[in-house]
N, C-alpha and C positions, 0 to 999 in steps of 0.2 A: 694250655688245652684249647683246642679249636672249638668255637661256639658258633651257633647260628641263631639269628633272631627270626621268630615266626609270629604270624598273626592269624587269628582264627576268623575265617571268612564265612559268611552265611549268604543265602540267596537274598539279593536286595529287593525282594518283593514280599508282600504279605498276602495271606489267603483272603484278606478282606480289603485289599488295596483298591480294587475296582479299576485296575490300570487299563488304559486304552491302547490301541495299536501303536500310537505314536510313542508310548512310554515303554515299549517292549525292549528297547535298547538297554534298559537298566538291568535286565536279567543276564548279566555277564557271568561267564564261567571260565575257569582256568583250564586250558587244554595242554595236557602233558604230552610229550612226544610219543607217538605210537609207532612201533616198528613193524607191525604185521597187519592188523585188521582194521575194523571200523573205529574211528576215534572215540575215546572216552574222555569226558571233561569233568573236572572236580568243581562242584558248586557249593560245597560246605566242607570245612575242615581246616587243619593247620597248614599254612603254606609259608614260604619264605617272605619276609617283609623287612622294611627298614623304617625305623622311627625317625621322623623328620621334624626339624624345628623351622618354622617359617616366621616371616615378619609379624604376622598377626599375633603369634605367641608372645613376642617381645613387647607388644604394645597393649595387649588385652587388659593388663592390670590397671591401666590408666583410663580406660574407656568407661563411659556411661556413669558419670557421677550423679547425674540428674535423672531426667526421664529415661526409662529403659534400664533402670538399675538392676532389673532381674536378669538381663542377658547382656553379653558383649555385643557391641555394634561396630560395624565398619562402614564407611561412606567413601565413595569414589571421588577423588580429587582430580581425575583426569589421567593418571598413570597407574591404573590398576586399583585394587581395593586397599585403602589405607585407613587405619584407625583414626578417628576424628573425635576426641573427647570434647564434651561440652556442646555438641551440636543439638540445640534444644528442640528442634522440630522433628527429630528422628528418635523413635524409641517406643517403649511400651507405655501406654497412657492409662490413667485412672486405675480402677480395680480389675478391669477385664484386660485380657491380653489382646490389645489392638496395636496396629503398626501403621506409621505414617511415613511413606517414602519421600525422599527429597526430590524436588523438581529437577528433572533433567539429569539426575545422577543415580548411580547404582548404590544399593545398600544391602547389608545382610546382618541378620541377628543370629547369634549362635550361643548355645548353652545347653542346659539340662532342664527337663520337665519332669515333675513328680506325678506319676500316674498309678491308678489301681491296675493290676494285671487284667488284661482283657479289655481295656478301654480303647476308644477310637477317637481320632482327631480329624477335623477337616478345616481347611482354610477358606474363609469367606471373603471374597474380594469382587468389586465391580469391574476392575481392570484385569488385564491378562498378564501383567508383568510380575505377579507374585508367584512364588513357589514355596512349598513346604516340604521339609525333609524330617522324617522321624525314624530314628534308629536305623534299621536296615532298609526301610522302604524310602527311597530317595526320590527327589524331583517330582513330586506330585503337584499337579496344577490346582487352581482354585476349584473348590466344591468337590474335590475327589477325597474319598475317605481313606485314611491310613490307620492300620491297626497298631495298637500299642503292644508292649511286651506280652507274650502269652502267659497264662496262669502257671504258677508253680515253677517259674524260672529260677534255678539255683544260681548262686554266685553273682547276683546282681546287688548293687547298693540299694538298700531299702530303708524306708522311714515309715514305721507304723503300718506294715503290710502294704506299702506303696513302693513303686520301683522308679528309679531315676533312669531316664532314657534321653539320648541325644536328640536335640531339636534344632532345626535351622530354618529360618525364613529369609528369603532373598527377594529383592525388588530390582527389576530392570526396566527402565522407561521404554515405552512403546515407540517404535520408529514410525508407525503409521498414524498414531493418534496422539493428540496433545495431552500432557499430564499437568496442565496448569490448574485444573480443578483439584482441590484437596481430596474430594471423594474418589477421584480416579487413582489416587496414590494411597488409599486407605485399605486396610485389611484387618481381619480379626480371626481368631481361632475359636472353634467350638469343640466341646468335649461331650462324648457319649460314654457315660460310665457303664461298666458291665452290669447286666441284669440277671436275675435268677432264670434258670432254664425254662421255667413254666411261664415266664413273662415274655410276651410277644414283642412289645414295642418299648423302646427307651425314649428318653427326652434329651435332645441336644441342648446344651447350656454353654454360655460363654466360659472360656477357660480363665480361671482366676489368675491374677498376676502373681499372687504369692506362691504359685506352684513352680515358678521359674527359678533356676539356679545358674550361677556362673560355672563354666567348665574348667576349673583350675587344675583338675587331675586327669583329664582325658587326653592321651597322647595322639599326635597326628602320625599316621603311618602311610607308607607307600607299599601297596601290595605288589609283589613281584611274581613272575611266572614266565613260562616259555612263550605262551601266546594266549590271547583272550578272544572269546567269541561271544556274540550276542545270543538271544534266545532262539534264533533261527539257525544257529550254527555258522553265521558269517563272521569273518574277522572284524574285530573292533579295537578301539584304543584301550590301553591299559587303564584300569580304574583310577580316578583322580585321588589325590591325597585326601584322606578322610580321618575323622576323629573316632576313636573306638574306646570302649571301656578298658580300663587297665588290665582286667583279668583276661582279656583276649589277646594280650601280647606276652610272649615268653621268650626267654633266652635259655637254650639248652646246649649240652655238649653234642658235638656231631656224632659221637659214638653212642649217645643215650637216646635212642629212637623209641619213644613211648608208643605202645600199641593202643589205638582207640578201642573203646568198648564195642562199637558197632560200625559197620560200613555197609552202605546200600548202593546198588547200581539201579538207576531208574531208566527204563527203556521207554522213550516218549516220541510221538510224532514230531517232526521238525517244524511243522507249521500248524500247531493246534489252534482250535477256535478259542474264543475269548469268553466262553460261558464260565460262570463262577462255580465254586464248590457246591456240590449237591445238584448241579445241573446235569449230572450223569455224562459229563464230557471230560475226558482226561486232558488237562492243560497245565500251564505254569502255575495257576492259582492252586490247583490240587497238589502239585509238587511242593508249593510253599506251605500248604497245610501239613503235609507229611514232615517237612523239615521243622516246622514249628513244634510238632508233637515230639520229635526227637530231641530238640533243644530243651523242651519243658521237662523231659524225662532224664536226659543224660548231661545237660549242660554242654560244655565244649569238649565232649569226649566221644565224638562220632565223626564220620565222614560220609558225604553223599556225592555220588558221581552220576552223570547223566550221559545217555547215549541217544542222540537225535537221529531218527529214522525218517528219511524222505521217500523211500520206495522199498518194496519188499525184497528187491534184489540185494539190498544191503544186509539183510539178516544172515545169509550164509557167510558174509565177510567177517562177522563178529568172531574174534579169536579168543579161545578159552585162556590162552596165556596172558593176553592183555587184561582180561577180567581178573585173573589171578593176581597180576601185578598191582591192580587198583585196589583189590579187596582183601588180599591174603594177609596184610599186616594187622588186621583187626582181630579182636577176640571172637566176634560173631559177624558173619557176613551173609548177604542174601541179595536177591534180585526182585525188583518191583516192575511189573509189565503194565504200562499204561497204554496198551494196545489190545484190541479185541479181535478174535478170529472170525473170519467169514469165508464161506465156500465159494469165493469168487476170485478168479485169477486176474492179475494186473496190478497196477499201482493203486493207491488209496481210492476207495470206491465212494459211496454216498456220504461217508463221514471220514474225517481226517484220521480217526483212530481205528478204522477197520482195515484189516490186512488179511491176506490169504492164510488160511489155517495151516497149510502144509509147511511152509517155511517158518511160520510162527511157532508151531509145536516142535519142529526140529530144533529151533534155537533153545526153547525151554528144556528139551531133553538133553541137549549137548551140555548146557551149563549145569543141569542137575547131575549128569554123569561126572562132571568135573568137581562136584562137591559143593555147588552153590545153590542152596534151596530157594524155591520160589516163595517170597514173602507175600506177594499180592499177584494174582488173586488167590490161586490155590496151586498145589503141586500138579504137574501136567496131567497125570492120569485122572485126578478128580475133576480138574477143569474141563477135560474132554467130556466127562459124563454130564456135567452141568451145562456147559455152553452148547454142546451138541444135542441136548435134550434126549439123552439116552435113558433117563430114569423113568419116564411115564409108562412105556410098555412093560418095564420090569416090575413095577409096583402097582399097576392099575388093578390087579386081582387081589391085592392085599387091602381089605377095606379100612384097616386102621390108618392108612396114609391118606385116604380120601382123594384118590386120583381118578378122574373120569376115565372110563374105559378107552383104551388106546391101542391101535395097531399100526404097523409100519407098511408102507407101500414101496416095493423096490423100484428104483429108477427105470430099470429095464422094462418093467410092466407098463409104466407110464409112456415110455417111448414107443412101445409096440402098439398099445391101444389104450388111451387114457380113460375112455368111458368104461371099458371092461375092467381096468384097474380100479376105478371108483366103485363099480359093482362088487368086486371082490372085497374091497375095504368094508362096504356096508354088510356084506355077508359075514366077514370076520367079526365085526362088532356085534352082529346078531348072535353069533355063536358064543361070544364072550358074555353077552347079556343073559343068554339062557343058562350059562354056567353059574351065574351069581344071582339068578332071579329069586332064590330062596334066602339070600343073605339079607337079614333085616337092616344092615347098615346101608343098603342101597334102596330099600323100599321108600317110596314117596318121592323119588327123583322126578323133578318137573321136566317135561319135554313132550315132543310130539308123539302121539300114540303109535305112529308108524315108524318112528325113529329114523326119519330121513334127514334130520338136521344134524350137521356135524361141523367140526372145525378142522381145517387143514393147516399144518405147521411145518416149517423147515427148521432144522438145527442151525446153530450159529447165526441166528437172526436176533435183532435187538429192537426193543420196544414192540411195536405191532407190525413191523415191516414184513415179517415172514408169516403172517397169519391171514387166513381167508375164511369167512363164514359162508357155509354152503348149505343148500337145501336140495337134496336129490343127487343121483349119479351124474346127471348132465353138468350141473354147476361144479360138483366136485372134480369131475374129469377135466373141465376147463381150467379150474384152479391148479390142479396138479400139472397140467401141460404148461401153464405159465411158470410155475415154480421150477420145472425141469429145464426151462430155457434161460433161467437167471442164476446159474451157479453150477457147481460141481457136486451137489449132494448125491449120495448114493441111495438115499431113501427119504421118504416123507412121512410125517405123522398124520394120522386121521383119528380124531378124538370125538367121542360123543359130546354133544353140545348141552350145556347146562342152561336151561331157560330160567327166566325170572331173576337174573342177576341185576341188582340195583347199584352195586358198587364193588370195589375190591379193597381188601385190607392187606397191609404189609406189616410184618414183624421182622425187626432187625435183631440179630443175635451177634453180640460182640463179646469175645472172650467167654463164650459159653453161657451167656445170659441175655434175656431180652433187654433192650434199651428203650425205656419209656413205654407208653401205651401204643397199641397198634395205630398205624396211620392209614388214612383212607384216600382213595381217588376214584374217579369214574371217567367214562368217555361219553362225550355228547353223541358220537357216532363212531362206527368202526373205522379205525385208521386215524382218528382225530388225536390231537394232543391231549394227554391226560390232564384232568382238572383235579387238583388236590383240594379236598374239602375238609372242613372242620369236624371235630368229633360230634358236635351237636347236630350238624347236618346229616352225618351218617346215622345218628340216633333216630332221626325222623324217618330216614329211608328204610331203616331196618325194622321199624315198628315199635320204637320206644326204648326206654332205658333198660328194661328187663331183658328184652331181646338182644340188645347190644352187649350187655354183661355176659349173657350166655355165649354169644358168638365170640367174644374176646377170650373167654375161658377156653373155648374149643380151639381157637387159633393158637393160643399160648401152649396148650397141651400138644397140639400137632407140631409146633415149632420145636419143642424139646425132642419129640420123636424123630424129626428130621435131623436134628443135631446128632442124635445117637446113630442114625443111619450114616451120616457123614463120617462119624468116628469109625464105623465099620469099613468105610471105603479108604480111610487114611488114619494110621495110628498116631500121627503127629496132631497136636491140637489144631482145631479148625477155628481160627479167631474171627472170621467173617462169614456170615450166612444171612441171606435174606429170603424170606418165604412170602409169596403173594397168594392170597386166597380169594376165590369167587364167593360172594355172599348173596344168597337168594332167600328172601323172607318167605316163611310158610305161615300157616294159620297158628293161632294160639301162641303168639310171641316166640315162635320157633324160627331159626334161621339155619338153612343148609349151608355148610362150610365145605368147600372143595379146594384142594391144592391146585393152584394155577401155575406157579413158577417157583423154582428153587435156583438161586443164583448167588454170585459172589458179592452182592450188594449193588452191582452196577455202578460202582464208585459213588453211590449216593449217600455216602457216610462222611462224618466229620472226623478226621484223623486225630483231632485233639482229644477225643473220647476214648482212644484206643491205647491209652497208657497202661 
């Protein structure tokens, strides 16, 4: 019977690895041959591999009888790395995991480390010759943080709710600086244990020596594949031989092709920025967070593929047959889009993840017609409503949603006469206001008595880039004229302005329930970077604890209403939803709460919580 050896590969980055531009090469992915459209690369899943026996395996049992008994050690004798038992100046010293490199020679320590799920490690060294490898996050330099195994990882070797993970420390003498000083050849490892979710700060402590183990049962494997690419889609060398947990290697019959439980295709900009998770920027760290969540839930029973987009002209080249070939072998499949639409034509605009909405939605709709649902952010029809800000004019006359009065200004009106278009917008708002003047839900709204203050907005805009504060028809006309010259929007929103806003609150809904307490932020000025504030700061701004409690109760109630509205737009479960609220304190511990934004979370969520 013909058999094939396979190894389970994962993205060699961590959502908390804080990698630098120089370390992006570690984000390798296997590129399968594509016959028709834009290339699709596998970054997680089972691929062909070969179990390798190297010289280090033959000598490791003899190494480190004295110092460094916790790990195996190799020291260079001039012709590569060779095991050197009894080398008393190299190894782990005392009770803490400290390492002393030999003068003028290379050394490496390899083995297993016992960690609580969710822990982090960092290598502390005065010199630049040390590197730390932990599990799948390889080749981190000194003072860079590597995340340990995620919580709830199945099929890992455990000891008392702890997880064994592969660890490797290497030392290479500097060619520019002398390593004669022992301090220049010394390094240590510090451990940050996981903290409760309500604990903001943890404490870094020295890694105890007794957490280290010898790697007697982890095989060395060579990952095979058609070709390999780095994180920017450039050809790169085949990954080096690495040690992996035994459960990530299998031998199966060629005819017995097991279907993975899930398969995802991630559509990602080819050159993303390096902001971290929660920075509202789709990048490799966010992909790593998604992969970690899949592994925590499914173990080695999933596949993840990536499609790197460098220009919007590549979106029409995506072939449904290629996507089907990559995903159709799984029990459940879907697509994650880490791109955001904008009504501007051309290559990537102000942000690497912004792309023209027409080819973007055309791709979403083509893949949905082929039977591949959108996992993130939302099905295309719902995402159009949210990203295009189509919902405010529809619901501003329904007081239970607390949406400021809104009207749309046609682009043609702005092109013909922007001042007249602004006057018509104010006239429309006045008509809406007269319609609801008897509505008690809107009485007491703060604002100018003549109602000349408004907010102009564009759809498919992010953060505050498409927002303008205006006072009177002249300012509004100028703002509309600028907006019409910066994109292909067919209309613009004009909304009554809520005065007295001291901050904004955010409610995150994951899997149909709020996650934690509302979070708060404010702007020092319009267009400035949002400043996230603590709950006690928001409490002072809102007028005290009683006012904050009432405001949070209202926000939570409105969030559930918006979730019901989303379910009316789409019968499939809506796993992600974020609602932003304007908060304007009133007299007698009362706070006006108005809906400001309904979105897909703006990728400001932690995928580990979406299990």
